Backbone as CSV, one residue per row, in Angstrom:
resi,resn,N_x,N_y,N_z,CA_x,CA_y,CA_z,C_x,C_y,C_z
1,MET,86.882,117.137,92.919,88.068,116.451,93.003,88.372,116.116,94.370
2,ARG,88.041,116.797,95.287,88.227,116.386,96.676,87.577,114.964,97.010
3,THR,86.466,114.690,96.305,85.678,113.507,96.502,86.773,112.160,96.054
4,ARG,87.127,112.532,94.700,88.108,111.720,94.112,89.352,111.316,94.992
5,TRP,89.932,112.481,95.617,91.284,112.222,96.514,90.814,111.422,97.582
6,LEU,89.639,111.695,98.349,89.273,110.848,99.387,88.991,109.434,99.137
7,ALA,88.517,109.071,98.053,88.156,107.680,97.678,89.433,107.034,97.471
8,VAL,90.664,107.564,96.613,91.807,107.069,96.446,92.457,106.750,97.899
9,ALA,92.574,107.786,98.831,92.930,107.609,100.276,92.442,106.301,100.918
10,ALA,91.211,106.149,100.698,90.606,104.899,101.332,91.104,103.652,100.638
11,LEU,91.411,103.536,99.132,92.153,102.573,98.501,93.327,102.288,99.317
12,LEU,94.117,103.304,99.167,95.734,103.107,99.615,95.578,102.490,101.113
13,GLY,94.866,102.948,102.092,94.859,102.659,103.391,94.244,101.363,103.660
14,LEU,93.260,100.803,102.871,92.468,99.702,103.093,93.461,98.379,102.722
15,ILE,93.975,98.500,101.642,94.747,97.423,101.149,96.089,97.045,102.025
16,GLY,92.852,92.971,103.096,92.357,92.765,103.967,92.354,92.194,103.733
17,GLY,85.229,105.621,111.106,84.924,106.586,112.209,85.456,107.521,113.067
18,TRP,85.485,107.286,114.727,86.009,108.078,115.551,87.037,107.546,116.367
19,LEU,87.960,108.119,116.825,88.957,107.386,117.652,89.776,108.463,118.485
20,ARG,89.961,108.432,119.609,91.045,109.079,120.452,91.435,107.765,121.200
21,SER,92.213,106.979,120.964,92.323,105.422,121.188,92.843,105.394,122.670
22,GLY,92.028,104.579,123.576,92.749,104.145,124.673,93.131,105.356,125.791
23,THR,92.320,106.230,125.837,92.761,107.480,126.642,92.662,107.047,127.870
24,ALA,91.950,106.086,128.523,91.856,105.765,129.783,93.272,104.959,130.273
25,TRP,93.898,104.323,129.304,94.962,103.686,129.491,96.280,104.321,129.329
26,ALA,96.408,105.007,128.132,97.413,105.518,127.438,97.901,106.847,127.673
27,THR,98.152,106.951,128.997,98.823,108.397,129.468,100.078,108.033,130.096
28,ASP,100.529,106.806,130.198,101.817,106.523,130.760,102.700,105.965,129.722
29,LEU,103.593,106.817,129.210,104.480,106.457,128.298,105.412,105.330,128.801
30,SER,105.975,105.435,129.904,106.719,104.479,130.565,106.240,103.114,130.355
31,ALA,104.973,102.885,130.866,104.232,101.555,130.720,104.086,101.002,129.403
32,LEU,103.886,101.943,128.340,103.826,101.412,126.947,105.059,100.884,126.626
33,GLN,106.260,101.880,126.953,107.496,101.462,126.457,107.961,99.998,127.127
34,ALA,107.511,99.767,128.384,108.087,98.717,129.316,107.392,97.495,128.413
35,ARG,105.908,97.671,128.207,105.192,96.649,127.540,105.809,96.203,126.323
36,LEU,105.995,97.197,125.468,106.731,96.941,123.964,108.211,96.116,124.304
37,ALA,108.968,96.751,125.399,110.236,95.935,125.641,109.884,94.576,125.855
38,GLU,108.858,94.129,126.683,108.573,92.825,127.088,108.395,91.982,125.788
39,VAL,107.875,92.368,124.788,107.638,91.589,123.598,108.461,91.971,122.504
40,GLU,109.429,92.535,122.694,110.572,92.743,121.516,111.183,91.729,120.731
41,SER,111.430,90.675,121.700,112.224,89.430,121.132,111.265,88.829,120.055
42,LEU,109.828,88.965,120.477,108.833,88.254,119.565,108.699,88.879,118.020
43,ARG,109.075,90.009,118.004,109.097,90.606,116.599,110.111,89.880,115.605
44,ALA,111.077,89.193,116.211,111.754,88.336,115.351,110.871,87.276,114.607
45,LEU,109.661,86.783,115.148,108.832,85.865,114.619,107.851,86.569,113.579
46,ARG,107.905,87.747,113.500,107.047,88.457,112.355,107.239,87.932,111.147
47,VAL,106.665,87.780,110.088,106.531,87.491,108.607,106.867,88.786,108.132
48,GLU,106.329,89.875,108.496,106.424,91.511,107.657,107.531,92.062,108.541
49,ARG,108.625,91.527,108.625,109.832,92.145,109.328,110.268,93.471,108.971
50,ASP,110.019,93.730,107.682,110.425,95.122,107.086,109.177,96.010,107.409
51,ALA,108.038,95.802,108.082,107.093,96.820,108.406,107.858,97.946,108.876
52,PRO,107.192,99.268,108.640,107.655,100.546,109.573,107.272,100.235,110.882
53,ARG,108.076,100.934,111.484,107.847,101.189,113.112,107.981,102.536,113.695
54,PRO,106.986,102.915,114.628,107.256,104.114,115.209,108.518,104.577,116.089
55,SER,109.023,105.827,115.875,110.124,106.056,116.587,109.698,106.342,118.107
56,ALA,110.731,106.678,118.878,110.496,107.003,120.362,109.463,108.104,120.415
57,ALA,109.673,109.205,119.548,108.763,110.573,119.526,107.461,109.988,119.177
58,ASP,107.221,109.409,118.239,105.865,108.682,117.841,105.210,107.977,119.067
59,LEU,105.960,107.179,119.643,105.304,106.247,120.551,104.767,107.213,121.887
60,ARG,105.529,108.412,122.055,105.101,109.329,122.817,103.951,109.925,122.640
61,ARG,103.442,110.215,121.415,102.047,110.731,120.855,101.046,109.789,120.958
62,VAL,101.633,108.457,120.665,100.632,107.219,120.801,100.140,107.131,122.203
63,ALA,101.063,107.435,123.193,100.565,107.212,124.642,99.691,108.532,124.943
64,GLN,99.888,109.541,124.242,98.773,110.664,124.542,97.422,110.609,123.670
65,GLY,97.243,109.220,123.132,96.022,108.868,122.622,95.742,109.276,121.217
66,SER,96.918,109.614,120.488,96.925,109.874,118.851,97.177,108.541,118.065
67,ILE,96.371,108.627,116.920,96.762,107.721,115.933,97.901,108.538,115.115
68,VAL,99.067,107.777,115.279,100.323,108.442,114.456,100.716,107.839,113.235
69,THR,100.857,108.581,112.131,100.816,107.824,110.795,102.297,108.426,110.307
70,GLY,102.743,107.662,109.291,103.906,108.241,108.544,104.104,107.512,107.219
71,MET,105.318,107.743,106.355,105.456,107.166,105.212,106.831,106.662,105.143
72,VAL,107.306,105.454,104.796,108.549,105.011,104.527,108.623,104.386,103.105
73,GLY,109.278,105.301,102.226,109.048,104.855,100.685,107.617,104.915,100.517
74,ARG,107.105,103.596,99.833,105.718,103.469,99.475,105.008,102.901,100.474
75,LYS,105.564,102.791,101.725,104.735,102.218,102.805,104.107,103.173,103.719
76,ALA,102.820,103.348,103.838,102.147,104.258,104.618,102.049,103.229,105.952
77,TRP,102.054,103.812,107.222,101.888,103.315,108.280,101.167,103.986,109.452
78,ALA,100.523,103.412,110.548,99.725,103.995,111.499,100.204,103.214,112.790
79,ALA,99.984,103.909,114.042,100.134,103.055,115.003,99.231,104.085,116.213
80,ALA,98.601,103.147,117.144,97.812,103.450,117.924,97.530,102.627,118.989
81,ILE,96.717,103.110,120.160,96.347,102.358,121.337,94.666,102.279,121.232
82,VAL,94.143,101.103,120.976,92.648,101.069,120.859,92.331,100.485,122.156
83,ASP,90.909,101.043,122.349,90.265,100.753,123.777,89.371,99.529,123.422
84,LEU,90.157,98.247,122.971,89.404,97.074,122.817,90.357,96.130,123.215
85,PRO,89.906,95.069,123.891,90.657,93.707,124.043,91.187,93.197,122.694
86,ILE,92.430,92.431,122.896,93.147,92.046,121.558,92.217,91.140,120.888
87,GLY,91.446,90.237,121.457,90.503,89.202,120.806,89.266,89.743,120.189
88,ARG,88.879,90.835,120.566,87.973,91.469,119.927,88.117,92.409,118.724
89,PHE,89.302,92.918,118.886,89.815,93.744,117.640,90.239,92.722,116.526
90,TRP,90.754,91.624,117.058,91.245,90.507,116.175,90.048,89.997,115.293
91,ALA,88.951,89.758,116.034,87.773,89.274,115.519,87.219,90.376,114.487
92,GLY,87.372,91.519,114.658,86.963,92.402,113.589,87.872,92.581,112.318
93,LEU,89.095,92.558,112.494,90.027,92.430,111.589,89.877,91.334,110.671
94,ASN,89.529,90.031,110.919,89.358,88.910,110.288,88.012,88.625,109.636
95,ASP,87.142,89.843,109.668,85.866,89.450,109.250,85.665,90.521,108.057
96,GLU,86.278,90.236,106.935,86.393,91.144,105.761,85.241,91.275,105.197
97,THR,84.218,90.178,104.955,83.060,90.403,104.160,82.090,91.094,104.762
98,ARG,82.022,91.499,106.018,81.279,92.320,106.614,81.927,93.787,106.999
99,HIS,82.908,94.032,106.435,83.711,95.394,106.433,82.895,96.451,105.575
100,PRO,82.079,96.101,104.431,81.494,97.115,103.600,80.680,97.816,104.564
101,GLY,80.441,99.283,104.287,79.518,99.943,105.258,80.301,100.662,106.392
102,TYR,81.558,99.977,106.774,82.560,100.766,107.684,83.568,100.975,107.053
103,THR,84.161,100.604,106.185,85.235,100.806,105.090,84.742,101.458,103.716
104,ALA,85.388,101.785,102.846,85.251,102.362,101.467,84.820,101.245,100.694
105,VAL,85.221,100.014,100.864,84.893,99.075,100.120,83.450,98.657,99.966
106,ALA,82.961,98.317,98.934,81.629,98.290,98.476,81.226,96.817,98.485
107,TYR,81.968,95.889,98.127,81.727,94.452,97.979,82.960,93.678,98.250
108,SER,82.485,92.585,99.436,83.595,91.617,99.693,83.046,90.271,99.635
109,GLU,83.794,89.403,99.296,83.297,87.925,99.172,84.364,87.130,99.442
110,LEU,84.205,86.164,100.186,85.175,85.051,100.358,85.180,83.957,99.087
111,LEU,86.375,83.949,98.537,86.511,82.977,97.312,86.977,81.640,97.587
112,SER,87.726,81.498,98.522,88.452,80.089,99.102,88.819,80.326,100.374
113,GLY,89.005,79.039,101.036,89.460,79.044,102.348,88.260,79.174,103.337
114,SER,88.496,79.216,104.781,87.321,79.291,105.579,87.179,80.791,106.209
115,PRO,86.110,81.183,106.414,85.912,82.647,107.358,86.623,82.651,108.395
116,CYS,87.223,83.779,108.523,88.113,84.149,109.772,89.309,83.215,109.782
117,ARG,89.885,82.513,108.948,91.051,81.551,109.030,91.974,82.188,108.043
118,SER,93.062,81.518,108.619,94.304,81.842,107.679,94.387,81.323,106.191
119,ASN,94.859,82.019,105.453,95.166,81.537,103.898,93.613,81.482,103.234
120,ARG,92.920,82.565,103.626,91.710,82.706,102.816,91.928,83.852,101.763
121,HIS,91.004,83.611,100.675,91.287,84.714,99.390,89.907,85.229,99.430
122,VAL,89.968,86.675,99.515,88.868,87.487,99.699,88.841,88.585,98.630
123,PHE,87.775,88.414,97.610,87.423,89.451,96.682,86.897,90.694,97.170
124,GLN,87.477,91.728,96.762,87.103,93.071,97.195,86.840,93.968,96.017
125,TYR,86.130,94.981,96.103,85.891,95.915,95.237,85.430,97.526,95.800
126,LEU,86.273,98.460,95.287,86.028,99.712,95.537,85.797,100.654,94.456
127,PRO,84.539,101.273,94.547,84.267,102.133,93.581,85.024,103.458,93.845
128,LEU,85.313,104.275,92.509,86.126,105.378,92.642,85.547,106.456,91.781
129,PRO,85.280,107.758,92.273,84.858,108.536,91.138,85.917,109.062,90.265
130,PHE,85.264,109.440,88.857,86.261,110.063,88.088,87.393,109.137,87.418
131,VAL,87.692,107.996,88.147,88.729,107.015,87.389,87.958,105.731,87.678
132,ASP,88.513,104.627,86.996,87.987,103.480,86.957,87.954,102.868,88.429
133,ASP,87.019,102.075,88.658,86.702,101.416,90.010,87.787,100.412,90.006
134,ARG,88.026,99.821,90.980,89.226,99.015,91.390,88.795,97.767,92.180
135,TRP,89.490,96.445,91.704,89.067,95.302,92.377,90.425,94.682,92.751
136,TRP,90.402,93.547,93.785,91.534,92.920,93.911,91.219,91.706,94.633
137,ILE,91.865,90.745,94.919,91.908,89.608,95.731,92.963,89.720,96.924
138,GLY,92.424,89.678,98.234,93.332,89.787,99.239,93.529,88.195,99.707
139,ILE,94.744,87.913,99.927,95.260,86.470,100.446,95.776,86.838,101.939
140,LEU,94.860,86.406,102.817,95.112,86.894,104.166,95.799,85.602,104.891
141,TYR,96.751,85.789,105.891,97.502,84.891,106.573,97.503,85.508,107.957
142,GLN,97.351,84.335,109.133,97.538,84.748,110.508,98.758,84.164,110.725
143,ASN,99.666,84.715,111.619,101.183,84.305,112.136,100.711,83.517,113.270
144,ALA,100.532,82.170,113.116,100.256,81.092,114.101,101.389,80.976,115.087
145,LYS,102.516,80.917,114.436,103.658,80.764,115.322,103.890,81.866,116.220
146,LEU,103.896,82.982,115.883,103.762,84.285,116.831,102.834,84.019,117.731
147,GLU,101.532,83.804,117.391,100.506,83.732,118.368,100.512,82.683,119.380
148,ARG,101.142,81.542,118.953,101.431,80.500,120.032,102.726,80.897,121.010
149,ALA,103.690,81.518,120.558,104.915,81.792,121.437,104.321,82.896,122.380
150,SER,103.397,83.764,122.076,103.213,84.916,122.879,101.741,84.301,123.821
151,GLY,101.271,83.197,123.697,100.170,82.703,124.251,98.968,83.770,124.012
152,GLY,98.926,84.171,122.645,97.899,84.887,122.216,97.829,86.381,122.384
153,ALA,99.111,86.842,123.191,99.101,88.285,123.551,99.630,88.942,122.371
154,VAL,100.290,88.436,121.450,100.870,89.230,120.239,100.255,88.624,119.047
155,ARG,99.981,89.293,118.058,99.438,88.690,116.863,99.740,89.482,115.705
156,GLU,99.629,88.669,114.524,99.898,89.290,113.174,99.035,88.872,112.165
157,LEU,98.507,89.830,111.424,97.637,89.349,110.340,98.332,90.108,108.966
158,PHE,98.574,89.451,108.095,99.221,89.884,106.771,98.720,89.607,105.652
159,TRP,98.918,90.097,104.554,98.244,89.903,103.138,99.238,90.197,101.896
160,ARG,98.946,89.429,100.966,99.347,89.702,99.608,98.184,89.815,98.750
161,SER,98.268,90.238,97.472,97.286,90.578,96.647,97.419,89.534,95.383
162,SER,96.234,89.216,94.846,96.195,88.489,93.607,95.132,89.494,92.710
163,THR,95.243,89.129,91.379,94.269,89.806,90.321,94.031,88.665,89.337
164,ASP,93.994,87.405,89.799,93.785,86.375,88.782,92.246,86.345,88.703
165,PRO,91.649,86.566,87.677,90.239,86.534,87.474,89.755,85.060,87.259
166,SER,90.456,84.052,87.279,90.152,82.592,87.287,89.602,82.312,88.510
167,GLU,89.864,83.018,89.757,89.611,82.765,91.094,88.048,83.474,91.256
168,VAL,87.591,84.155,90.453,86.432,84.948,90.655,85.271,84.158,89.855
169,THR,84.414,83.424,90.589,83.334,82.787,89.917,82.040,83.026,90.061
170,SER,81.665,83.800,91.080,80.362,84.130,91.431,79.642,85.128,90.296
171,PRO,78.452,84.989,90.231,78.020,86.073,89.190,78.151,87.685,89.525
172,ALA,77.976,87.728,90.984,77.950,89.301,91.240,79.385,89.658,91.146
173,ALA,80.573,88.879,91.393,81.835,89.405,91.390,82.320,89.560,89.972
174,ARG,81.813,88.466,89.132,82.094,88.447,87.741,81.717,89.715,86.916
175,ARG,80.445,90.080,87.334,80.007,91.368,86.835,80.872,92.491,87.107
176,ILE,81.273,92.467,88.383,82.089,93.720,88.830,83.507,93.586,87.977
177,ILE,84.121,92.740,87.879,85.481,92.733,87.115,85.283,93.295,85.743
178,GLU,84.105,92.773,85.062,83.930,93.336,83.870,83.905,94.852,83.637
179,ASP,83.724,95.540,84.523,83.593,96.936,84.624,84.744,97.701,85.279
180,ALA,85.302,96.992,86.158,86.492,97.487,87.069,87.742,97.309,86.515
181,VAL,88.677,97.921,87.148,90.181,97.662,86.687,90.855,97.035,88.080
182,PRO,91.701,95.760,87.805,92.528,95.514,88.942,93.509,96.551,89.379
183,ILE,93.904,96.364,90.877,95.001,97.385,91.177,96.257,96.735,90.675
184,GLY,97.288,97.588,90.996,98.542,97.105,90.634,99.099,96.077,91.607
185,SER,99.093,96.111,92.818,99.503,95.239,93.815,99.365,95.871,95.203
186,THR,99.293,94.982,96.240,99.228,95.453,97.356,99.634,94.437,98.550
187,ARG,100.373,94.886,99.436,100.666,93.972,100.573,100.883,94.773,101.823
188,GLY,100.835,94.178,103.175,100.833,94.667,104.396,100.497,94.178,105.470
189,GLY,100.180,94.552,106.697,99.951,93.662,107.758,99.583,94.397,108.974
190,TRP,98.861,93.896,109.885,98.536,94.436,111.367,99.591,93.706,112.383
191,PHE,100.122,94.423,113.254,100.665,93.729,114.385,100.056,94.270,115.627
192,LEU,99.672,93.404,116.647,98.877,93.521,117.847,99.413,93.147,119.061
193,VAL,99.433,94.077,120.000,100.076,93.564,121.405,99.245,93.956,122.378
194,ALA,98.631,92.890,123.265,97.550,93.287,124.352,98.428,93.794,125.351
195,LEU,97.765,95.101,125.937,98.498,95.811,126.965,97.819,95.524,128.330
196,ASP,96.666,95.162,128.205,95.794,94.695,129.519,94.604,94.216,128.724
197,PRO,93.596,93.667,129.664,92.487,92.767,129.153,91.499,94.106,128.659
198,TYR,91.933,95.344,128.384,90.983,96.269,127.721,91.508,96.981,126.759
199,HIS,92.716,96.893,126.618,93.487,97.877,125.585,94.599,97.080,124.625
200,THR,94.809,97.473,123.444,95.543,96.869,122.459,96.530,97.938,121.636
201,TYR,97.768,97.495,121.802,98.555,98.475,121.039,98.360,97.781,119.480
202,VAL,98.483,98.852,118.440,98.129,98.541,117.177,99.267,99.117,116.281
203,GLU,100.001,98.272,115.491,100.769,98.792,114.268,100.225,98.362,112.828
204,TYR,100.219,99.236,112.060,99.307,98.852,110.663,100.165,99.254,109.707
205,TYR,100.472,98.797,108.593,100.975,99.387,107.357,100.322,98.629,106.131
206,SER,100.454,99.711,104.986,99.975,99.324,103.711,100.875,99.802,102.630
207,ASN,101.143,98.762,101.656,102.136,99.301,100.464,101.264,98.941,99.348
208,THR,100.753,100.062,98.764,99.779,99.676,97.562,99.971,100.430,96.220
209,ASP,99.951,99.935,95.315,100.005,100.529,94.033,98.598,100.308,93.497
210,PRO,97.879,101.440,93.457,96.418,101.689,92.906,96.082,101.186,91.476
211,GLY,97.252,101.344,90.653,97.193,100.856,89.206,97.088,102.181,88.341
212,PRO,96.719,102.042,87.289,96.434,103.195,86.223,95.630,104.170,86.551
213,GLY,95.911,105.423,86.101,94.797,106.427,86.220,95.071,107.243,87.567
214,VAL,95.998,106.977,88.463,96.163,107.529,89.728,97.494,108.258,89.849
215,PRO,97.886,109.528,89.803,99.114,110.040,89.743,99.791,109.778,91.165
216,SER,101.176,109.384,90.864,102.060,108.912,91.843,101.995,110.114,92.850
217,SER,102.076,111.256,92.598,102.213,112.646,93.656,101.125,112.518,94.712
218,LEU,99.538,112.125,94.077,98.550,112.016,94.815,98.393,110.468,95.683
219,THR,99.074,109.649,95.002,99.109,108.421,95.669,99.887,108.518,97.183
220,SER,101.197,109.290,97.249,101.865,109.392,98.386,101.296,110.301,99.384
221,ARG,100.625,111.376,98.728,99.994,112.358,99.638,98.994,111.773,100.390
222,LEU,98.314,110.904,99.961,96.861,110.510,100.506,96.974,109.292,101.247
223,ALA,98.350,108.438,101.007,98.359,107.116,101.758,98.116,107.351,103.225
224,GLU,99.004,108.110,103.917,98.763,108.285,105.448,97.197,108.588,105.845
225,ARG,96.496,109.460,104.980,95.194,109.455,105.541,94.329,108.310,105.175
226,GLY,94.777,107.580,104.441,94.166,105.980,104.332,94.377,105.035,105.370
227,VAL,95.499,105.007,105.884,95.904,104.176,107.118,95.089,104.700,108.135
228,ARG,95.198,105.904,108.491,94.435,106.560,109.653,93.063,105.987,109.606
229,ASP,92.462,106.292,108.496,90.820,105.998,108.358,90.644,104.534,108.564
230,THR,91.488,103.691,107.910,91.381,102.292,108.228,91.341,101.744,109.705
231,VAL,92.413,102.298,110.445,92.295,102.163,111.826,90.966,102.478,112.502
232,GLN,90.555,103.721,112.210,89.472,104.170,112.805,88.094,103.150,112.319
233,ALA,88.223,102.829,111.126,86.964,101.929,110.696,87.073,100.557,111.306
234,MET,88.224,99.975,111.418,88.339,98.866,112.219,87.817,98.674,113.776
235,VAL,88.349,100.029,114.499,87.791,100.183,115.808,86.103,100.128,115.823
236,ARG,85.709,100.835,114.932,84.222,101.272,114.816,83.590,99.749,114.519
237,PHE,84.051,99.154,113.631,83.589,97.763,113.394,83.446,96.896,114.266
238,ALA,84.727,96.654,114.939,84.968,95.864,116.241,83.923,96.077,117.342
239,LYS,83.582,97.519,117.560,82.629,98.002,118.517,81.087,97.762,118.089
240,GLU,80.875,98.224,116.672,79.478,98.227,116.777,79.055,97.202,115.676
241,GLY,79.620,96.268,114.825,79.601,95.577,113.868,79.202,94.155,114.286
242,HIS,79.471,93.708,115.381,79.072,92.357,116.035,79.831,91.451,114.878
243,PRO,81.210,91.189,114.850,82.082,90.402,114.105,81.526,88.957,114.287
244,VAL,81.587,88.090,113.387,81.161,86.680,113.641,82.456,85.770,114.113
245,CYS,83.511,86.486,113.805,84.727,85.672,114.046,84.885,85.456,115.489
246,PRO,85.355,84.384,115.813,85.602,84.007,117.335,86.327,85.076,118.011
247,VAL,86.198,85.254,119.423,86.908,86.426,120.174,87.635,85.290,121.215
248,TYR,89.005,85.402,121.138,89.686,84.595,121.981,90.963,85.302,122.331
């Protein structure tokens, strides 16, 4: 049963390691607060304006090096400082087809659009024990307006889901959807702020309905674990996985 719970947690958090983030930088709460105040007006340019935000108490824990998580309704969120430049972490986020092996997703395929670019459609498959495996299509967008306004120092990646089987044409993906179940729905996003050339402040949230067979009580209980695991996996991939997306 524990194995099943961990797999569902991965699903809730994913829906496109180790970490005590940014401890070399993130011991000065006042510096973190000042930097976030500098970019506060840019939040009005976010597409995901209703994304959860950490409280002042949460930011204190972030500044101490923690990955802080929480729940707002069905939205699971995480905030952290990662010891990576914003460009390198961004490159890792946008390289979904190479995330298998770092996240619990076992198969990821670009269906349409360009790799690492906005408005790409990515098929993803997650095997689950004891319940039907899940598949979905993530439709991913980059907030170009926010990026331009900040000179690249603030960025947003967000997604919606589709489960339209007509988009899935490759033999490998068609075989998967014959035996797996589409998720109910998912949407969410990443919000990044460059703190200095070596550290990035991260906010992440996911609002996922995993579909039939997963009790709602289990869904909410495991969602926070899922977003924490996703932040950790993205840090590890950005450091070790040699993302092919451009670093800028």
